[in-house]
MARDRENGU-960026 format. One record per residue: x, y, z of N, C-alpha, C in turn. Coordinates in steps of 0.2 Angstrom, whole numbers, plus 5000, padded with zeros to 4 digits. Layout:
BEGIN
XYZXYZXYZ...
END
This chain:
BEGIN
502851305123503351265124503151215130503451155129503251095134503951075137504151095143504751065145504651015150505150965150504950905155505650875156505750845162506350805164506150735163505550715162505450635161505050635155505150575152504850555145504450495146503850495143503450435143503750385139503650325141503950265137503650255131504050265125503650255119503450185117503050185111502850125109503450095105503350025104503849995100503950025093504550035091504650065085504850015080504550015074504549965069505049995063505449955060505849965055506350025056506550035062507050085064507650055068507849995066508349965070509050005069509150025063509750055061509750125065509250165065509150225068509250225076508950165078509050155086509750145087510150105083510850085084511250155084511050195080511450265079511350305086510750305088510550335095510950305100510950245101511250205106512050225106512350225100513050245100513150315102512750365101512750425104512750425111512250385114512150385121512750355124513050295121513650265124514250315124514350355119514850395120514750455125514150475126513950525131514150495138513950435139514050405146514850395147515250385142515950385143516250455143515850505143516150575144516250605137516050575131516150605125515550635122515350695123514750725120514750725113514150755110514050755103513450785101513250785095512650815093512350765087511750765086511450725081510750765079510650775073510050805070509650745067509050735069508550685066508150735061508250725054507850765049507350715046506750735046506250695042505550735041505150725036504550765035504050735041503550775042503050755047502850675047502750645052502450575052502850525052503550535050504050475050504250455056504150485062504350455068504950485071505150545070505650575073505550595080504950615082504750625089504750555093504550505090504650435093505350415095505750435090506450415091506750455096506550525096506850565102506650545108505950525109505750505116506050435118506250395113506550335114507250345117507550395114508250405117508250435124507750485125507650515131507550455137507050415135506850365140507450315141507850305136508450255137508950285141509050355141509550385145509250415152508650415153508350445159508650415166508750345166509050315172509750325173510150355168510850355168511050425169510650475168510850545168510250595167510350655168509850705167509650715160509050735158508750745152508350815152508550855147508150915146507750905139507150905139506650895134506250945132506150975126505751025125505451015118504851035117504451035111504251105108504451115102504251185100503551195099503351255100502651275098502651335093502451315087502451365081502151435083501651435088501351495089501851545093502351525096502851565100503451575095503451565089504051575085504251645084503751695085503951765084504151795091504151755096504351775103505151765103505551815104506251805104506451765111506951715109507151675115506651625118506051625115505551585118505751505118506151485113506351415113506851405119507251445120507751435126507351445133506851485133506451485139506151425141505851385136505551325137506051275139506651275136507151225137507451235144507551295146507851305153507451325158506751325157506351345162506251305168506351235167506451185172507051145171507451145177508051115176507951035178508450995178508450925180508350915187508050855189507950835196507550895199507050925196506650975199506851035201507551055199507851115200507451175196507451235199507051285195507451345195507951345190508351405190508051465187508251525188507951575185507851575177507351605175507251605167507751645164508051625158508551655155508351725153508851765152508651835150508551825142508051865140507951865133508451875128509051905131509551925126510151875128510051815130510551765132510951745126511651745127512051735121512151655120512451635114512551565113513051545119513551585120514051555125513751555132513251595134512951595140512551535140512251515135511851455135512251395136512851385133513251335134513451325141513651385145513751385152513151355156512551385154512051365158511851285158511951255152511851185151512451145155513051175155513551135160513351145167513051195169512851205176512251155177511851145173511251095173511551025174512051015170512350945169512650925176512950975180513250965186513650905186514050895181514550845181514250775178513650765177513350705175513250715167513150655164512950655157512250685155512250745152511650775151511450765143510850745142510550735136510050795134510150835129509750885128509350865121508650865122508250845117507750905115507750915109507250975106506950945100506250935101505850915096505550975092505550965085505351015080505751085081506451075082506851125083506851185078506651165072506651205066506051265067505651245072505051295073505251345079505851335082506051385087506151455083506151505088506351575085507051575083507251625079507851625076508451635081508351675086508851685091508951615095508451585097508551515100508851465096508651465089508951415085509751435084509951495084510651515083511051495089510751505095511051485101511151415102510651375100510651305101511151275096511151305090511651275085512351285087512451345090513151365093513351315099512851305103513051255109513151185106512751165101512751095099513451085095513751135093514351125089514951115094514851135101515451135105515551065108515051025110515250955113515750915109516050875113516550835109516950785114517550775113517950725118517950765124517850735130517850755136517250795139516750805134516150845136515650795139515150825143514650775146513950795144513950825138513250855135513250825128512650795127512450775120511750815118511750835112511150865109510850815104510150815104509750775100509250815097509250835091508750885089508350845083507650865083507250835077507050895073507050895067506850945062506550925056506150965053505850945046506350935041506850975041507450965036508050985039508650975036509250985039509551055038509151095035509451165033509551215039509051205044509151245050509751235054510051175054510551165058511151135053511251165048511751145043512451145047512851085045513451085048513551035054512951015057512850965062512750895059513050845062512850775060512150765059511950745053511150735052511050665050510450635053510250575051509550585048509550575041508850575038508450515038507850525040507450465041507050455034507050385032506750365026506050335028505550335024504950295025505050225027504650195031504650125032504650085026505050025026505049985020504349945021504149905016503549875015503449825021503949795023503849735028503749775035504149825036504049855043503349895043503149925038502449955037501949905038502049845035501549795036501449765043502049755046502049735053501749785058501849855057501549905061500849905059500549895053499849895052499549845055499849785056499549725059499449745067499949775069499849795077499349845078499249895073498749945074498049915073497949865069497349835068497249775072497649755077497649695080496949675084496549725086495949715089495349705085495449715078494949705073494749635071494249625068494049555066494549525060494849565057495349545051495449595046495949595043496149645038496149615031495649645027495649615020496249635016496549585012497149595008497149665004496549675001496549734996496549795000496149795006496149855010496849865013497149815015497849815018498349855012498249825006498749855001498549925000497949945000497750014999497950065005497950035011498150075017498950085016499250035015500050035014500150085008499850085003499950124997499850194999499250215002499150275004499650305009499850265013500250295019500950305016501150265011501850275008502450265013502350215018502850205023502850255029502350305029502350355034501950325040502350315046501950285052501350325054501450395054500950435056500250425052500350425045499850415041499550345042499950295043499650225044499250225051499450255056499050255062498450295061498450355058497850395057497350365052497550335047497050305042496750245045497150195048496850135050496450155056496550205060496150225066495450245064495350275057494750305055494250255052494550195050494150145046493750105051493150085049492750045053492949975053492749935057492849865057492649835050492049855048491749825041492249845035492449915036492849935030493549895030493849885036494449855037494449775034493849745036493749675033493549675026493349735023493249725016492449715015492049725020491349715019490949775016491249835018490949895015491549935011491349975006491850005002492250055007492850075005493250125008493050185005493150245009493050305007493550335002493450384998493850404994493850484994494450514996495050484998495050455005495550415007495550395014495650455019495350455024495450505029495850485035496050525039496450505045497150535045497350565039497950595039497950675040497450695043497450775043497950805047498150765053498650795057499350795053499450745050500150745046500150795040499550805037499450855032499550925035499250935040499251005044500051015045500350965048501050975049501450995043501350965037501650985031501451055029500851075030500651145028500851195033501251175038501451225043501951275040501751335041502151395038501951415032501451385029501151415022500851485023500551495029500151555030500651615031501351595032501851645033502151665026501951635021502151645014501851705011502051745007501751795003501151765000500651814998500051794995500151764988500651794984500751764978501051694978501451684983501751614984501251564985500751584990500251534992499751524986499651574982499251564976499551514971500151524970500551484965500551414968500651404974500751334977500051304976499451344977498851314977498651294969498851334965498751314958499251254956499851254958500251194957499951134959499651134965499351074968498751054965498351104963497751084959497851064952498351084949498551064942498750994942498950964948499150894947498550844948497950874949497350824950497150794944497250824938497050784932497650744929498250744932498850714929498950644933499250594930499450534933499850544939499750504944500150514950500850514949501150564952501950574952502150614946501650634941501850664935501950744936501750764942501850834943501350874939501450944938501050984934501451014928501051034923501351064917501551134919502151154918502451214919502151274915501951254909501651304904500951324907500551264909499951284911499951324918500451314922500551354928500651424926501051434921501251504919500651534917500251504913499651534910499151554916499051504921498651514926498851564931499551564932499751624936499651694933499751694927499651754923498951774923498551734922497851744922497551764929497851734934497751754941498051814943498451854939498651914941499351914945499751854944500351854948500851884943501351924946501851954942502251904938502451924931502751874927503451864929503851914932504451904934504551854940504051854944503951804950503851734947503351734942503251664939503851634936504151674932504751654929505251624934505451654939505851634944505651574948505051574950504751514954504651454950504451464943504351404939505051374936505551414936506151384934506551354939506651374945507051344950506751344957506151364958505751364964505951424968506251474966506351534969505751564972505751584978505151614981504551574983504651504983504151454985504351424991504751444995504951415001505251345000505551334994505851264993505351214992504751234991504151184990504151154983504351194978504251174971504951164968504951114963505551094960505351084952505851104948505751104941506051044938505751004934506050944931505850944923506250964919506050974912505451024911504950994908504351034907503851034913504050994918503550974924503751014930503351034934503451064941503151014946503650994951503450944956503550984963503150954968503250974975503850934977504150954982504750924985504550864989503950854991503750794995503050774992502950704992502350684989501750704993501750724999501150745003501050825003501550855000501550935001500950954997500850924991500250954986499650934990499550874993498950864997498850915003499450925006499350975012499151045009499351065004499251135001498451135000498151084996497451084995497051075001497351035006496951025012496951085016497451125016497551185020497151245017497051245011496751305007495951305009495651365010494951365011494551345004494051315005493651285000493551324994493351394996493151434990493751454986494351464989494951474985495151404981495151354984495251294980494851274974494151294976493651284970493851334964494051394966494151444961494751424957495251394961495851374957495751324952495351274954495051214949494651244943494251294945493851324939494351364934494851404937495251434933495651384928495951334931496251284927495851254922495151234924494751204919494551254913494551314915494451364909495051364904495651364907496251374903496351304899496151244902496151184898495651184893495051214894494551214889494751254883495051314885495351354879495851324875496351284879496851254875496651194871496151164873495851104870495451124864495051184864494551204859494851254855495151304858495451364854496051394858496451434855496951464859496751534861496651544867496451604869497051644872496951714872497551754875497651744882498251734884498351724891498351784896498351844893498451904897497751934898497151894896496551924897496351904904496051944909495951924915495351874915495451824920494951774921494251794923493751774920493051794921492851764928492651804933492451784939492951754944493651754942494151724946494751774947494651844947495351874948495551864955496251854956496451834962496251774966495851734962495551674964495051684970494551714968494051734973493551674974492951684978492551624978492251604971492051544970491751514964491151544963490951564957490251594956489651544958489151574959488551534961488251494955488351514949488151484943488551434940489051404944489551364942489151294939488751274943488451204941488051214934487751264933487351274927487851284921488451314922488951324917489251254915489351214921489651144919489151104915488551104917488051064913488051084906488051154905488051174898488651154894489251164897489851154894490151084894489851034897490150974898490250934892489750934887489950894881490550914877490750984877491251004873491951004877491950994883492551004887493050954886493750964886494250914886494150874892494450814892494450774898494750804904495350834903495750864909495350924912494950964908494551014910493950984914493650934912493150904915493350874922493950844923494250824929494350884934494550944931494651004935493951024938493451024933492751044935492551004941492650934940492450884945492750904952493450924952493750944958493451004961493151044957492851104960492051094962491851034961491151014963491151004971490551034974490551024981490050964983489850924978489350874980489250834974488750784974488550744968488350784963488550764957488350804951488250754945487650734944487550674939487750694932487550754930487750784923488550784922488850804927489650804926489850734926489650694931489850624931489750594924489150604921489050564915489450594910489650664910490150694905490850664906491050654912491650624913491750554910491150514912491150444909491150434902490750484899490750484891491350504888491750544891492350574888492950524890492950484894493550434896493550384892493750394885493850344880494450364876494650314871495150334867495050394863495550434862496250414862496650434869496250454874496550474880496950414883497450424886497850374889497450334895497550274896497250234901497250264908497850294910497950334916497450394917497350424911496950484911496250464912496050404908495350384909495150364916495650324919495550304926495450364931495850414930495750474934495050504933494850504927494150534925493650494928493650424927493150384930493050384937493650394941493650394948493350454950493450514947493050574948492350564947492150534942491450524940491150484946491450434948491250394954491050434960491550484961491450524967490850574966490650584960490050634959489450594958489450524959488850484958488550474965487850484964487450474971487250404972487150364968486850294969487450254970487450204975488050164977488150114971487650094968487850044963488150074957487950134955488250174949488950194952489050214958489750234960490150174960489950114962490350054962490550034955490150044950490250024944490750074941490750134942491250184939491950174943491950154949492550144952492850074949492450024948492749964944492949984937492650024934492850044927493550084928493550124933494250164934494750114936494650064939495150014941495349974935494849964930495049924924495549964920495450034920495850074916496550084919496550084926497250084930497650024929497249964928497649904927497949904920497549924915497849934908498349984908498350034912498950084912499550054915499549994918500149964921500149984928499650004932499650024939499249984943499449914945499049874949498849904956499349934959499149964966498550004965498550054961498050104960497350064958497450014954496849974952496549934958496949914963496649884969496349934973496749994974496450044978495750064975495650064969494950084966494450024968494649964967494249914968494049904975494449934980494249934987493649974988493450024984492850064984492250034981492349974979491749944975491349904980491549884986491249844990491449774991491149724994491349654995491549624988492049584988492249544982491949474982491349464981491049404981490649394975490549334972490149324966489549294968488949324966488349294968488149234963488449234957488249194952488749134950488649074950489149024949489349024942489949004940490149004933489648964929489548984923489148944918489348964911489248914907489448924900489048984897489449024893489149084890488849074883488249094882487949084876487849154873488249174868488249244866487649244861487349194859486849204854486149224857486149214864485549224867485549274873486149314872486249364878486349434874485849474873485849534870486249584874486549634871486849684874486449734877486649764883486349824886486749884886486549944887486950004887487549994892488150014890488750014894488750054900488250104900488250154905487850124911487550064910487150034916487650004921487550004927487949974932488149904930488749884930488949824927489149764932488649724934488849664938489349624935489949604938490449564935491049604934491049674933491549704931492149704936491949714943492449714948492749644949492349594949492749524949493149514943492949544937493349534931494049564932494049624935494649664936495049624941494749604946495149564951495449504948495049464944495349404941495949424936495949474932496449494928497049514932496949554938497549564942497849504945497449454947497649394950498049354944497849354938498149324933498949344932499049414933499749434932500149434939499749434945500149444951499949404957499549354955499249304961499249234959498949194963498949124961498449114955498749084950498349074944497749034945497748984949497148944950496548994953496749034957496249084959495949124954496449154950496249194944495749154939495949094938495449044934494749044936494649034943493949034945493649094945494049154947493749214948493449244941493849224936493749244929493149204926493149144928492549104925491849134928491949154935491349184938491149254935491649294934491549354931491249354924491449304920491249294913490449274913490249234918489549214919489149284921489449324925489049384927489049434921489549434917489649484912489249474905489149404904488849384898488249414896487749424900487149454898487149524896487649564897487649634896488349654893488849614893489549644891489849584887489749574881490049514877490849524877491049584876491749594875492149574881491949594887492349584893492249514895491649484893491549414895492049364891492149384885492549344881493349354884493449414885494149424888494249394895493649384899493749344905493849274904493549244899493649174897494349164894494549204890495249204888495749204893495549254898496049254904496049194908495449164909495349104913495749044909495749044903496048994899496849004900497049064899497749084900497949054907497549074912497749054919497848974920497348934917497348864917498048844913498148874908498748854904499448864908499448924912500048934916500048884922499448864924499448814930499648744927499648734921499748664918499048624919498548654919497848624920497548614913497648564909497448554903496648544902496348514907495648504907495348574909495648614913495348684914495448724908495948714905496048754898495548744893495448674892494948654887494248674890494048674896493448694898493248774897493848814898493748884897493648894889494048864885493948864878493248844876492948794879492248774877491748824879491848864884491348914886491348974881491848974877491849034872491349014866490849044865490349034860490549074853490349044848490549074841490149144840490549194838490149254837490449284830490049314826490249334819490849384819490849424825491349474825492049444827492049384829492649354831492849294827492949294821493049234817493749204818494249254819494949234821494949204827494549224832494549204839494249134839493749124835493349054835493849004832494249024827494748974824495248954829495449004833495948994838495648944843495048964845494748914851494648844848494348834842494248774840494948734838495448774836496048744834496448714840496448754845496848734851496448684855495748684855495448624858495548564854495548564847495648504844496348474845496848514845497548494846497648464853497348494858497448464864496948394865496448394861496048334862496348274857496848284853497148234849496948234842496448284840496248294833496748344830497348314829497848364826497748394820497548354815497448374808496948434808496348414811495848464811496048534815496448524820496648584824497148624820497548594816498048624812497748674807497148644804496848684799496548744802496248734808495948794811496448844813497048824816497548864818497848904812497948874806498148904800497648964798497048954799496549004797496649064802496749044809496849094814497449134812497949104810498549144808498449184802498049164797497949204791497549264793497049254798496649314799496949364804497549354807497849394812498149454808497849494804498149544800498049614803497649624808497549694811498149714815498549764813499149774817498949814824498249834824498049874830497849834836497849764835497549714840498049674843498449694848499049654850498849584853498249584856497949524859497849474854497549494848497449444843498149424840498649464839499249444837499649404841499549404848499849364853499549294852498949294851498549224850498849194843498949234838499249204832499949174833500349214837500949184839500949114842500449104847500349044850500148994845499649014840499448964835500048944831500448984829501048974825501548924829501648934835502048884839501748814839501048814840500748744840500748714833500848754827500948734821501648714819502148734823502848724822503148774817502748824816502948874811503348934816503948914817504348964822504449034819504549034812504649094809503949144809503449114808502749144809502649174816502849124821502849144828503249204830503849214827504249264828503949334825503749324819503449374815502849404819502349364822501749384825502049414832502549394835502749424841503049494840503349494835503649564833503149614832502649594828502049634826501649654833501549604837501149624843501549674848502249664848502649714852502549784849502649784842502549854839501849884840501349844840500649864842500649894849500949854854500849884861501349944862501849944859502350004859501950064856501550054851501250114847500650134851500250094853499550114856499350084863499850044865499650014872499249954871498949934877499049954884499749934887499949984891500549964895500549904898500049884901499949814905500149754900500049764894500249704889500949704887501349754889502049754886502449694889502449674895502749614897502549554894501949544892501749484889501949484881501949544878502149544871502949524871503349554876504049534876504149464877503749434882503849364884503749324878503149334874503049294869503549294863503749354862504249364857504949324859505149334865505749304868505749234867505149204869505049124869505149104862504749134857504849114850505549124847505849174849506549174847507049124850506849104856507249044859507148984855506448974853506348914849506648914842506748974840507148984833507848984834508148984840508848974841509149044841508749104842509049164842509149184849509649154852509649164860509849234862510249264858510449334860509849384860509449374855508849414854508349404859508249334861507849314866508049344873508649344874508949374881508749444881508849484876508749554876508049574877507649534873506849554874506649524881506849474884506649444890506949494896507549524895507749574900507349634900507149654894506649714894506049704897505749644895505149614898505149614905505749594908505749584915505749654919506049704916506049774918505249794918504949784912504249804911503749774916503949704918503449674922503549704929504149714931504249744938503949814938504049854933503749924933503049924933502649874930501949864930501649824935502049794940501849754945501549684943501949654939501649584937502149534938502149504944502649454946502649394943502049374940501949314937502349314930502249374927502649384921503349384922503549414928504249404930504549334930504149294933504349224934504449194927503949204923504049164916504649194912504749264913505349294910506049274913506049254919506649234922506749164919506249124918506349054915506549064908506349104904506649124897507349134898507549184902508249204903508649144905508349104910508749044912508848994906508448984901508548944895509048974891509049044890509549074886510249064889510249074896510949064899511148994899510748944899510948874898511248864891511148904887511548904880512148944880512049014882512649054882513049054888512849034894513149034900513149104903513549114908513849064912513349034917513548974920513048934923512748974929513149014932512949054938512349094936512349124930511749164928511149124927511249064924510749014923510448994930510848984935510548964941510249014945510449084944510149134947509449144944509349144938508649154934508249094936508549034936508048974938507848984945508249004950507949014957507449064957507549124953507049174953506449154950506449114945505849084942505449044947505848994950505448944954505248984961505549034963505349064969504649104968504549124961503949154960503349104957503649054954503149004951502848964957503248944962502948904967502348924971502348984974501749014977501149024973501249044966500749054962500549004957500848944958500648884954500748894947501348924945501548934938501948874936501548814934501848754932502348764925502048804921502448804914503148844916503148894920503748934921504248884925503948844930504348804934504648744929504248724924504548674920505148694916505048754913505548784908506148804912506048824919506648844923507048784925506748734926507048664928507448634922507048644917507448614911508048654909508048724910508548764909509148744913509048734920509548714924509848654923509448604921509748534919510148544913509948584908510348594902511048624903511048674908511648704910512148644914511848604918512148544921512548504915512148494910512448454905513048484901512948554900513448584897514148584902514048584908514548584913514848514914514548464911514748394912514548364918513948384920513648354926512948314924513048264920512448224918511948194924512348174929511948144934511448194938511648254939511248314942510748324937510848334930510348344925509848294925510048234925509548184925509048184931509348194937508948204943508448254943508648314940508148374939507648354935507748324929507248314924506848254925507048204928506648144929505948154932505848194937505148204939504648244934504948284929504648324924504348274919504748224917504548184911504248124913504248104919503948034921503248054924502847994924502148004927502248014934501648044937501648054944501648124947501648134953501648204956502348244954502248304952502748344950502948344943502448304939502548304932502548374929502948384923502948454921502348474917502348534914501848564910501648514904500948514903500748464898500948484891501148554890501348574883502048584882502448584888503148594887503648534890503348494894503748444897504048394891503748384886504048344880504648374878504748444878505348474876505948454879505848434886506448414890506648344889506248304886506348234886507048214882507248244877507948234874508448244879508448304883508948314888508948264893508348234895508348184900508648124898508548104892508848044889509548044888509748104886510548114886510848114892510548144897510848154904510848084907510348044906510247974909510747934906510847934900511347884897512047904899512247974898512847994900513047984907512547974912512647964919512747894920512647854915512747774916512147744920511547754917510947714919511047644919510847604924510847534924510347504919510547454916510147424911509447414913509347394919508647384922508247444921508547504921508147564921508047594914508247554909508247584902507447574900507047534903506347534901506047604902506147644907505847704908506147754902506747744900507047784895506647774888506547704887506247684880505547704880505247704886504547724887504447804885504947844888504947914887505047934880505547894876505647904869505047884865504647834867504047814863503547874864503447894870503047954871503248014867503848024867504148084863503948074856504048014853503948004846503248014844502747994849502048004848501948084848502248114852502148194852502448224846503048204844503348234838502948224832502548164832502148154826501548204825501348224831500748274832500948344832501548364835501648424836501948474831502148444825502348484819502948524821503348504827503948544828504548524823504848574820505248554815505948524817506048534824506648504826506548434830505948414831505748354834506048294831505948284824506248224821506948214823507348264822508048254823508248234831507848264835507948254842507748184844507248154841506948094842507548044839507848054833508348004831508948004835509048064838509648074843509548034849508948034852508747994858508847914856508547894850508647824848509347804847509747854845510447834844510847824851510647864856510947864863510747794866510147764864509947704867510047644863510347654857510347604852511047564854511047504851511647464851512147494847512847464848513347494844513247484837512947434834512847414827512347464824511847494828511347534826511447604827511847624831511947694833512147744828512647714824512947754818512347774814511947734812511347744807510947794810510747794817510347834820510647904820511247914822511547974822511548014815511647964810511647994803510948024801510447984803509748004802509648074806509848074812509748134816510048194812510648184810511048244807510648264800510448214797510048224791509448274792509048254797508448294799508648364801509248374805509448434807509648484800509948454795510048484789509448514786508848474787508248504784507948554788507948544795507648584800508048654802508648654801509048704803509148704811509448754813509548764821510248744823510648794823511448774825511448744831511148764837511248734843511148664844510548644842510348574843510748524838510948554832511348514827512048504830512248554833512948554837512948504842512348504846512348454852512348384849511948374843511948304841512648284838513048334835513748314833514148304838514048344844514548324850514448254853513748234853513648174856513848114851513848124845514048084840514848074840515148134841515948134841516148094848515748104853515948074860515847994859515347974856515147904855515747874850515947904845516447884841517147874845517247924849517947924853517947874858517347864861517247814866517447744863517247734857517447664853518047674850518547714852519147724849519247734842518747764839518747784832518847864832519447884835519647954836519647994830519947964825520047994819519348014816518847974816518247984814517848034818518048034825517648084829517848154828518448164825518648234825518248274821517948244815517548284811516848314814516448264817515848294821516048344826516648324830516748374836516948434833517348434827517548504825516948544822516448504819515848544817515448564823515448524828515048544834515348604837516048614838516348674840516148734836516148724830516048784826515248804827514848754827514148764828514048804835514348784840514248814846514548884846515048894843515348964843514949004839514548984834514149024829513549044833513249014838512749034842512949054849513549074850513749104856513649054862513648994861513548944867514248924869514548974874515248974876515348914880514948894885515048834889515048774885514648764880514548704876515148704871515348764869515948764865516648734868516648754875517248734879517148654879516548634880516548564881516748524875516448554869516648524862517448524861517748584863518448594862518848544867518548524873518848474877518848404874518248394871518248324868518648324862518748374858519148374852519948374854520148404859520848394862520948324864520448294867520448224869520548174864520248194858520248154852520948164848521348214851522048214848522148274844521648324844521748384839521648444844522148494843522148554847521448594845521248634850520648674849520648734853520648794849520748854852520248874857519648844857519148864862519348844869519748794870519848774877520548794879520948834875521548854877521548894883521948884888521948914894522448974894522349024899522749084899523449074901523949124899524649114901524649104909525149064911525149044918524648994921524348964917523848914919524248854922524048834929524448784932524448714929523948704924523848644921524148644914524548694912524748704906525248644904525648614909526048564908525748494907525048484908524748424908524448414900524348354899524048334893523248354893522948364887522248384887521848334891521948274891521548224895521648234902522248244904522448254911522148324914522148374909521748434911521048424913520748384908519948374909519848344916520248294917520148254923520348294929520848334929521048374935520448424936520248454931519648504933519048474936518848414933518348384936518448364943519048334945519148314952519148384956519448434954519448494958518748524959518248504955517548524956517248484962517548424964517348384969517048314966517148304960516948234957517348174959517048124960517348064962517648034956518147974956518347944950517847914946517347884949516847854945516447914942516247964945515848024942516248054936516948054937517348084931517348034925517347964927517347914922516747924918516147934921515547934918515547994913515748054916515748114913516148114906516748084907517248084901517248024897516747974898516747914895517347874895517647864901518247834902518047774908518547734909518447684914518747714921518547694927518847724933519547704933519847654931520547634931520947684927520647704921521047754917521047824921520447844924520447904928520947904933521047844937521447834943522247844940522347814934523047814932523247884930522747924926522947994924522948034931522548024936522548064942523248064945523548004946524147994949524748034945524648034938525148074934525048144936524448164936524248234938524648254944524548214950524848234956525548244956525848194952526648194951526848254948526548274942526748324938526648394942526148394946526048464949526348464956526648404958526948404965526448414971525948384970525448384976525248314978524848304983524748244986524048224987523548274986522848264988522448304983521748284983521248314980521148384982521248394989521148464992521648504989522248484989522748534986522648544979522348504975522248514968521648564968521148554972520548604972520848674974521248674979521548744981521948774975522348734972522748754966522348784961521748754959521348784954520848834956520848844962520248894964520448964962519949004960520049074957520349114962
END
């Protein structure tokens, strides 16, 4: 035990502001004469000792402090804890040591004597490790302080069970920001911290400050800077693991054996999956553990010291570090024997069903592994299941070329990508050559990426060495680059995985360059990955709005007989972007016809893009549905957000807004789960577009902001264009054409900030509508006519079925009174042929507004009535309200705009209601006039009548009256 009356000033605490505020409140009450108690409960490494010391240091100048730290070695000595606490009194006093039989009441009296009328703070670190008598006395004394007391107790424990009933503050791991700031401080004296290394340290530490300090302190400057590979696993957490393993030796032999088997059984499972309860039952039975004990322990953790928990068919440790601590604490011979036993059982279950009650050969009671293990592995490797091979690898004491090769050969379909990644990582650890080890770590990273685990993928990449490309990007000529065996170390594989990760979660311009370089390195020996790298580079350029970069990546794809559909796609998209529309459409139709393999989701997604370029929206939806089914059936998990995104966008184009919203929401969850923020940004843009139709405006604005916040830092021009267009469309629905025009103008006009080359034209009809409705000056109409001419040229090439109707609508908006009627009629005729309720209803709404503005109210009612029905049919509630308002202004009641009972505007005419609501939103008379197609004088006249009818005098009173 370590008693002390003074506490060394602690280091700065990161991410513990709330906890420090709680401690300060306890100390403030103590100084006022109101004692109390608080238990800080946290697993080892989370900083409970640092918080205890911070409280002691803060109180030291204002009153006496008793501080003791438990020593587990003295746990068996009765009252040893109390002896440490009271062995030295405050201010140097040396009272006699307490009797070994001191009662809880006597302890309370002794503490009051030590306080001597001053505010006494009693701090006990690791109080759970005290002997039972000391714990009981301390708990009794800690329950006594309260109002009028001058003693406060602050205890730190591994869990709150030892002092149940006392106020307890459970410490959580540091959040990512606090952990990152702490890591910066810990590595402040180094040359720099590589981003991938930073991510791996943070991932491994899991918000545990003790692990952060230990791991970062063990790495060399070259490892921290990313110049040399990181070790696997990272070292430096031994002290924290030892603290987690504290007390294991006090458990019965059978409990320690079961805990070791449970920890070892997790090694071949994905992280966080736990262990298979049936496998543990078989292993425990084979290892000689009583069946009754196994049934209880594996059902509810009985007899395991609370370390094991059951969840369905899986068994988990109560804390993420507990399994590692058990393995780290066990002697190597027992650990190796446990892995051997599990490998034997997994082999039996994979090849044949062996009886579970036959004693394990060479491993009764988990003794030392036999000396002939290596020879057995070499002989058995070809027939072993993948999980058994991983367990054999865990039992290996050093490099093993035969076992590593067996693992690499077995890590193929139909095993899940996560299982393949784990096997390849183990193969890398068993590899002796640095080049082969790096290649296998890179292959493991690729499988982790496909499994939807980017953090693990980056962790594995950190073991491959520096991330630099020695070869400049060059066109790939597949006709002159023969294949070499895939088992050779693969230059370019690590950059390829880096580039694919950046494509989903980083700046897409960086991804474009990395993937081009990776393709050049891969081309001589790995055609498939080189093609994937170039397709990824093309996708990155598309997302960035870089048409030239997209074309360049497509031109680097050489024709190969095995990829006829891909070649048609490449040639067709290149031709369309270069203006050779007819040729491009022929190629893309062939690509669409060849996309028949339901097991190739990537090809189906390309077919969906080809269908959109052809204007075949039905085919695009069909291809998206098939791609989603393929991913759901066979993976990879990493492709799920893209499959949902493509389908949702195709459904938007088809006018199926509810379906698009549902698929986009699912895609958003999948993107977050698999660590793909770029996909999240694009899906937010899709959701913003859906909300611009369905409403409400607040939802559209939230998705637009989320899309732009992700699109800006990563250069996602397409997502930014779609999100901005969605927000402008919501402004139009709400009757704010001026704001809509201001948002869209930079996208559709030439110059900086121009929208995406493939989607900006979709926003032109909205911009023309917004500009006209907001009252553009005649001098500014030249820009509008130029934009409509460009849209006409695009519509002639794009084969978009809705483009001719939208073009006629734009011309009607800009036409003279004598020509507009015919243009609206032409637009409606095109709509009848193309379909699409929403856009057709928008045209009818504009036509009805135009007729009413020319006092042809009777004629206006027909288009407005049809517009209302069309909007209602596609659940465009905000647009339906707008159409209903126009219909009421034309003299016909409309149910869509009927207000609820008790509406303060119920006594007003429909026109007065519209004006009152606009003014309450803050619009000026001129803005109301533009929005409602009235003159400012008419607005002023109606507004005076509104004030008189409502008995108010100002716009402020009107806004207050209509506020929710």
